C-alpha positions in Angstrom: 0.0 0.0 0.0 1.3 3.4 -1.0 1.9 5.9 1.8 0.5 9.3 2.5 3.3 11.8 3.1 2.7 14.6 5.7 5.3 17.4 5.8 6.3 19.4 8.8 9.1 21.7 9.9 9.9 21.7 13.6 12.2 24.7 13.2 9.1 26.9 12.6 6.0 24.9 13.4 4.0 26.0 16.4 3.2 23.5 19.2 -0.3 23.2 17.9 0.7 22.3 14.3 3.1 19.7 15.7 0.3 18.3 17.9 -2.2 18.3 15.0 0.3 16.5 12.8 0.4 13.6 15.3 -3.4 13.5 15.4 -3.5 13.5 11.6 -1.1 10.5 11.4 -3.1 8.6 14.1 -6.3 9.3 12.2 -4.9 8.0 9.0 -3.9 4.8 10.7 -7.4 4.4 12.2 -8.9 4.8 8.7 -6.7 2.0 7.4 -4.1 4.2 5.7 -0.4 4.5 6.2 0.8 8.0 6.9 4.5 9.0 7.2 5.8 12.3 8.7 8.8 14.0 7.2 10.4 16.9 9.0 12.2 19.5 6.8 14.4 20.2 9.8 15.7 16.6 9.8 19.5 16.7 9.0 19.0 13.5 7.0 15.9 14.9 5.2 17.0 14.1 1.6 17.9 10.5 2.5 14.6 9.9 4.2 12.7 11.6 1.4 14.3 9.2 -1.1 13.4 6.2 1.1 9.8 7.3 1.2 9.7 8.0 -2.6 11.2 4.5 -3.2 8.4 2.9 -1.2 5.7 4.9 -3.1 3.5 7.8 -2.2 -0.2 8.1 -2.9 -0.5 11.8 -2.2 1.0 14.6 0.0 -0.5 16.6 2.8 1.0 19.9 3.8 -0.1 22.4 6.4 0.3 25.9 4.9 2.3 24.5 2.0 5.5 23.4 3.8 7.6 21.2 1.6 5.6 21.5 -1.6 8.2 23.7 -3.2 10.9 21.0 -3.5 12.5 21.0 -7.0 14.4 18.4 -9.0 15.7 21.1 -11.3 15.5 24.9 -11.8 12.2 24.6 -13.7 10.5 21.4 -12.3 8.9 20.7 -9.0 9.3 17.2 -7.5 5.6 16.5 -7.1 4.9 17.6 -10.7 7.4 14.9 -11.9 5.8 12.3 -9.6 2.4 13.3 -11.0 0.6 12.9 -7.6 -1.9 15.1 -5.8 -0.7 17.5 -3.1 -3.1 18.9 -0.6 -2.2 22.3 0.8 -4.3 22.8 3.9 -4.7 26.6 4.6 -4.6 27.0 8.3 -5.2 30.8 8.2 -7.3 33.3 6.3 -6.8 32.4 2.6 -4.6 35.4 1.6 -2.5 35.3 4.8 1.3 35.2 3.9 1.4 32.1 6.0 -0.3 30.2 3.3 2.6 30.3 0.8 1.7 26.9 -0.7 -1.4 28.4 -2.3 0.7 30.2 -5.0 2.8 27.3 -6.2 2.3 26.1 -9.9 1.8 22.4 -9.1 0.0 20.2 -11.6 -2.2 18.4 -9.0 -2.6 21.1 -6.3 -5.7 20.7 -4.1 -6.5 23.4 -1.6 -8.3 22.8 1.7 -9.9 26.0 3.1 -10.8 26.7 6.7 -13.7 28.9 5.7 -16.6 27.8 3.4 -16.8 31.2 1.7 -13.1 31.1 0.6 -13.5 28.2 -1.8 -14.7 30.4 -4.6 -11.6 32.6 -4.3 -9.0 30.0 -4.6 -8.8 29.6 -8.4 -9.1 33.4 -8.8 -5.8 33.6 -6.8 -4.1 30.7 -8.5 -5.8 29.4 -11.7 -3.6 26.3 -11.6 -5.4 24.9 -8.5 -7.3 21.8 -9.6 -9.7 21.5 -6.7 -10.7 23.6 -3.6 -12.7 22.2 -0.8 -13.9 23.1 2.7 -12.0 21.4 5.5 -12.4 23.0 9.0 -10.0 22.3 11.8 -10.5 19.2 13.8 -10.4 18.8 17.6 -7.7 17.2 19.7 -8.5 15.2 22.8 -6.4 14.2 25.8 -6.7 10.5 26.5 -8.3 10.6 30.0 -11.4 8.7 30.8 -13.8 9.4 32.2 -13.9 13.1 31.9 -14.3 15.1 35.1 -17.8 16.3 35.8 -18.3 20.0 35.5 -18.7 20.3 39.3 -15.3 18.7 39.9 -13.3 21.1 37.7 -10.9 23.7 39.2 -11.2 26.5 36.6 -14.6 28.1 36.1 -13.8 30.2 33.0 -10.7 30.0 30.8 -9.3 31.5 27.7 -6.2 30.2 25.9 -4.5 32.2 23.1 -1.8 34.6 22.2 -2.3 38.3 22.3 -0.7 41.1 20.2 -2.3 44.5 20.7 -2.7 46.7 17.6 -5.4 49.0 18.8 -4.0 52.4 17.7 -4.1 51.4 14.0 -0.7 52.6 13.2 0.3 50.8 10.1 4.1 51.0 9.8 5.4 51.1 6.3 1.9 51.2 4.8 1.1 54.0 2.3 -1.5 56.5 3.6 -4.0 55.7 0.9 -3.9 52.0 2.0 -4.3 52.9 5.7 -7.7 54.4 5.0 -8.8 51.2 3.1 -7.6 49.0 6.0 -9.4 51.1 8.6 -12.6 50.9 6.5 -12.3 47.1 6.2 -11.9 46.8 10.0 -14.9 49.1 10.6 -17.0 47.1 8.1 -16.1 43.7 9.7 -16.7 44.9 13.2 -20.2 46.0 12.3 -20.8 42.9 10.1 -18.8 40.2 11.9 -20.3 37.4 9.8 -18.9 38.9 6.6 -15.6 37.2 5.4 -12.8 39.7 5.3 -12.3 39.2 1.5 -15.9 40.1 0.9 -15.6 43.1 3.2 -12.6 44.4 1.3 -14.5 44.0 -2.0 -17.4 46.0 -0.5 -15.1 48.7 0.8 -13.7 49.3 -2.7 -17.2 49.2 -4.1 -18.5 51.8 -1.6 -15.5 54.0 -2.4 -16.4 53.7 -6.1 -13.0 52.1 -6.9 -13.1 49.3 -9.6 -10.1 46.9 -9.4 -9.2 44.1 -11.7 -9.0 40.7 -10.0 -5.3 40.7 -10.3 -4.8 44.1 -8.6 -7.3 43.1 -5.9 -5.3 40.0 -5.1 -2.1 42.0 -4.9 -3.7 44.4 -2.4 -4.9 41.5 -0.3 -1.6 39.6 -0.3 0.3 42.7 0.6 -1.9 44.4 3.1 -5.2 42.6 4.1 -3.6 40.4 6.7 -2.8 43.5 8.8 -6.6 44.2 9.1 -7.2 40.5 9.8 -4.7 40.4 12.6 -6.1 43.7 14.1 -9.7 42.3 14.0 -8.6 39.1 15.8 -6.9 40.9 18.6 -9.6 43.5 18.9 -12.2 40.8 19.3 -10.3 39.0 22.0 -10.0 42.2 24.0 -13.7 43.1 23.6 -14.8 39.7 24.9 -12.4 39.5 27.7 -13.1 43.0 28.8 -16.8 42.0 28.9 -16.0 39.6 31.7 -13.5 41.8 33.6 -15.6 44.9 33.5 -18.5 42.9 35.0 -16.4 41.5 37.8 -16.3 37.9 36.3 -13.0 36.1 37.0 -11.3 34.4 34.1 -8.1 32.5 33.8 -6.0 33.6 30.8 -3.4 31.3 29.4 -1.1 32.2 26.5 1.7 34.3 25.2 1.5 38.1 25.1 3.6 38.9 22.0 6.2 41.5 22.5 5.0 44.9 21.5 5.5 48.5 22.3 1.7 48.8 22.7 1.5 46.4 25.7 0.0 43.0 26.0 -1.8 40.9 28.6 0.1 43.1 31.1 -2.5 45.8 30.4 -4.8 43.6 32.5 -2.3 43.0 35.4 -4.1 45.5 37.6 -7.5 44.1 36.6 -8.8 42.4 39.8 -10.6 39.7 37.9 -7.9 38.6 35.4 -5.7 35.6 36.4 -2.7 35.6 34.0 -0.9 32.3 33.7 1.6 33.0 30.9 2.5 30.9 27.8 1.5 27.3 27.5 2.0 24.6 25.0 -0.9 23.1 23.0 -0.8 20.0 25.1 -1.0 22.1 28.2 -4.0 24.0 26.7 -5.8 20.6 26.5 -5.2 20.1 30.2 -6.6 23.6 30.9 -9.7 22.8 28.9 -10.0 19.5 30.8 -10.0 21.5 34.1 -12.4 24.2 32.9 -16.1 24.4 33.3 -16.4 26.9 30.4 -13.9 27.4 27.6 -14.1 30.8 25.8 -13.4 31.2 22.1 -13.2 34.7 20.6 -12.0 35.9 17.2 -14.1 36.3 14.1 -14.0 33.1 12.0 -17.1 33.6 9.8 -17.3 30.5 7.7 -15.4 27.9 9.7 -14.8 26.4 13.1 -12.0 27.4 15.4 -10.3 24.4 17.0 -11.0 25.9 20.5 -14.6 24.9 19.9 -14.2 21.3 19.1 -11.1 20.9 21.4 -13.1 22.4 24.3 -16.0 20.1 23.7 -13.8 17.0 23.4 -12.4 17.8 26.9 -15.9 17.9 28.3 -16.1 21.6 28.8 -18.9 24.0 27.9 -17.9 26.2 25.0 -18.8 29.9 24.9 -18.0 31.3 21.5 -18.8 33.9 18.8 -20.9 32.1 16.1 -20.1 31.4 12.5 -22.2 30.1 9.6 -20.7 26.7 10.0 -21.1 26.7 13.8 -24.8 27.4 13.3 -25.1 24.5 10.9 -23.5 22.1 13.4 -24.6 23.2 16.8 -27.6 24.4 18.7 -27.0 27.5 20.7 -28.0 27.0 24.3 -28.2 23.2 24.0 -24.7 21.9 23.1 -22.8 25.2 23.5 -23.4 28.9 24.1 -22.7 31.8 21.7 -22.8 35.5 21.9 -23.9 38.2 19.4 -21.2 40.9 18.5 -24.0 43.5 18.3 -25.2 42.8 21.8 -22.0 42.4 23.8 -23.8 43.8 26.9 -25.5 40.4 27.2 -22.3 38.5 27.8 -22.0 38.9 31.6 -25.7 37.8 32.1 -25.3 34.8 29.9 -22.1 33.6 31.7 -23.3 34.3 35.3 -26.6 32.5 34.6 -24.8 29.5 33.1 -22.3 29.3 36.0 -25.1 29.3 38.5 -26.7 26.2 36.9 -24.2 23.3 37.0 -26.9 20.8 35.8 -27.5 22.8 32.7 -23.7 23.1 32.1 -23.2 19.4 32.5 -26.0 18.6 30.0 -24.6 21.1 27.5 -21.1 19.8 27.9 -22.2 16.2 27.4 -24.2 16.9 24.3 -21.4 19.1 22.9 -18.8 16.3 23.5 -21.0 13.8 21.8 -21.4 15.9 18.7 -17.7 16.7 18.6 -16.8 13.0 18.9 -19.1 12.1 16.1 -18.4 14.9 13.6 -15.4 17.2 14.6 -12.4 15.1 15.4 -9.2 15.0 13.2 -10.4 11.5 12.2 -13.6 13.0 10.7 -11.5 15.7 8.9 -9.1 13.1 7.4 -12.0 10.9 6.3 -13.4 14.0 4.4 -9.9 14.6 2.9 -9.5 11.0 1.8 -12.9 11.1 0.1 -11.9 14.3 -1.9 -8.5 13.1 -2.9 -9.6 9.5 -3.9 -12.4 11.0 -6.0 -9.9 13.3 -7.7 -7.5 10.4 -8.3 -10.2 8.3 -9.8 -11.4 11.1 -12.1 -7.9 11.8 -13.3 -6.7 8.2 -13.6 -4.0 8.6 -11.0 -2.7 5.7 -9.0 -4.0 5.4 -5.5 
């Protein structure tokens, strides 16, 4: 049986991508496939790559596009010569510079998008892409059974995530004309949080009566749009966490405050209700969720599912999150999880205090959420979906499986 090759690069990969890679390989094994991991940081990388190629590869999976740019000559990519599918899994907003694999001229390039709305943009950005499909993040689970009851957990409310404040909107090195566009995009998304940022940017240009060719619009997005995207994420985190702190609701905050002249988590050090725990690895974040009654997710993700949602559910916690179109397809607000409305942030304290005061409701919600996550939102379910897409593509194109 041919193997499925998964690339990684431990020199640069975050702890979460390293953890997800392990879950992906385990899932492939569970599904009857043989996956092999190859680290670009391996000092014997070329030797191990040749060994794997000799044994035979069915297709390649790459997070962001790591490893897909290997060449056998100045003008030929390795995987074009091998004539096999390569799946580039976009783990960020489509036009983020992190997703460099999207732009490679590969013969059998398949792109997996985290947001449903982005599928239609993929071939506009790179016409050589052969297939684009929706594949949201899966959820990781610590192996510990049975899960603690909600009443036995030590943390009432937790948030895990990095923080990089950008709230003064000072865009270093950005032309003044572009600054106004970025600010308009931010204002548009904050008012219309269910609107994907690419659509928001299109609307901003339309409102300003500026007509751009698709090529120029893509250039703008690749160069500048991620700045607005990063700002929106951090802005949303602060709004949600401030909703708790200003109402006197204690929350345990785990994660790295990225170095910045504008401050970081330390801006909350004097906040009576914030308990700051500092950086933690992805595996440690699973332990935090396992000890939490409620796991908070914040950061606009309009057409997908942040892994904090499925991860929190799999650890048996109640998830409190901003909604997305996909979240609304999969979950029932108030039954298996709880969501908030960006246009009614004042409701957040009441929702949380009411939930915390009702442990039976929390337990029922956590149990149902965990059941749904186990059935539909694990890495195994994501890999099953990917296998279906790739096998169909191989069959249509007469490629060896």
